[in-house]
N, C-alpha and C positions, 0 to 999 in steps of 0.2 A: 373306650375313652382314649383320645389322642395322646394325652400326657402319660397315661398308664403304659401305652405301647412304647413310647419313647424311653421311659425310665425302666421298663421291665428288663431290658437287656436281652430280650428274646431274639433269636437268630432264625426267624422263619421266613425272611424276605427272599425274593428271587428276582432275577432279571430274565425276561423272556424275549425271544425273537419270533416275530410272526411273518410267515410267508403267505402273502395274499393269493399268489398263483396256485399254491397247493392247499390253501386254507389250513395250514398246519402251524402249531405253536410249539416252540422248542425252548427248554430251560437252558440258559447259557451259564448262569451262576446261581448257586444255592447257598443257604445258611447265612444270609446277610442280615445285619442288624439295621433295620429301618432304612433301606435304600431309597434314594430319591434323586432328583435333579439329573435325569438321563439326557445325554446329548450325543448325537452322531456326527462324526467328522464330515467335513465338506465333501471329501472324496469317498466317503462311506467305508474307509478302511479300518476304522476303530470306533469304539463307543466309550464314553466317559460317564461315570455316575458317582454320586457321593453316597457314603454310608455313615450314618450318625450313630455314635455310641457314647456312652457316658462313663467310661472307665477303662 
């Protein structure tokens, strides 16, 4: 349930990077509370994401 996940305060979210040339996935950040809204900068030098918590 979506709302249960939002209000649970669980910190099991992760941000991944995928390298299509190597077909490898790497975890960049762990223990996030409901991460979403990922955006990569125009020059690809940084990534921005939001993390939703309730407390």
